[in-house]
N, C-alpha and C positions, 0 to 999 in steps of 0.2 A: 969237174962237173961245168958245164956251160949253162947260164941262167937263159933262157929264152924268155919273151914278153909270152903269156899268154893272150890268145884272142878276148876279147871282152865281148860279152854277150850283148846282142841286142836288147835293146829297151821297147816292152810292148806298150803300144798306146791304150790307156784306160778307155772301156766302153761305158759312155754314161747312160743313163736312165732315158733321156730324149733321143737317144742316137736315131730311129726311126726318123724324127722329125728335123734333127739336125738345128734345131732353133731351143736357145735356154736363155734363162737370165744370168746375166754377169754384174758380179758384185765388185764396185770400186770405193775404195774408201779415202778420203782426203784430208789434210788438214786444213780447218777453215780459218781465214784471216777476217773474215766477217761473218756475223750471223744473221744481216740482213736477209729476209726471204725464206728464214730455215724455221723449222718447228722442232721444239725437243723430242727425241724419242727415248726411250728408256732400254736399255740392252743388259743382258746379264754380264756379271764380272769376268767371266771366263772369256767373253769373247773380246771385251772391252781390253782386257791383258795382251790377249792375242796381239790386235791389232796396234795398240802402243808399243808393244815390243818391237813390231818391225817398223813402226817409225822411231823409234829411238835409235835403231842403226843409223837411220838417213839423216836424221836431224842433227844438225849442228848447235843451235841455238838453245844457250842456258835457260832462257826464260822458258822456252817450247818445252825443253826436255823437264825442266821443272811439273810443268802442267800437265804430261803427259805422267809421270810419277806419280802424281797425286791426283789421278783420274778426272782433271778439270780440264783438259783440252776440248777444245770443239772439235768434233770430228762429224764430217758428213758423210752418208751412204749415199751411193748410187745404184739402182737397178737398171741394166739397160737389156732390152732382148736382142740378141744377136745371134747370127748363126748362118748357114747356108741351106737355102732349098732349091730342088731340081726344080727351074722353071717358076719360081715364086721369089719371095721375100719374107724374112721374119717380121713379124707385126705382134704388138702387144693389145690383147684383146680384155676389155673389161666386162665382165659377168655380175649383173647385181641382180640376185635371185630376189632379195625385196629391198625396200628402201633404206634400211639402217646398215646393208654389209654389201659389200664390192668384192670380187675377187678378181686379180690380174693372171692373165695366161700367156705365155709366149708361145705363138703357132705360127708354122706357115701360112702366108696368103697367096691365092691365084688369082689373074685375071680371069671372070666368068663370061 
């Protein structure tokens, strides 16, 4: 019997919840060299573990790896509004229902 390669199934693209607008927030994590201009934010341990694990595979420095394992490495988080809109562009809009709270949304903007 000869073994033939079976054709691979095509991967389907996942449909996002914001598929109708084409805009969404993209989260980017970076190891920080300096804390200047940054504010501390607390995140759950599970989230830090996932991010630190991905950085451990890329990081070569012994000191940085030790900080990541001890959950002491400074990691920055950036949320960027990205995507495509037919005839427009993606824009972050801040809604402020009252003086003490604010909500950011990522939506399509158009010339009016």
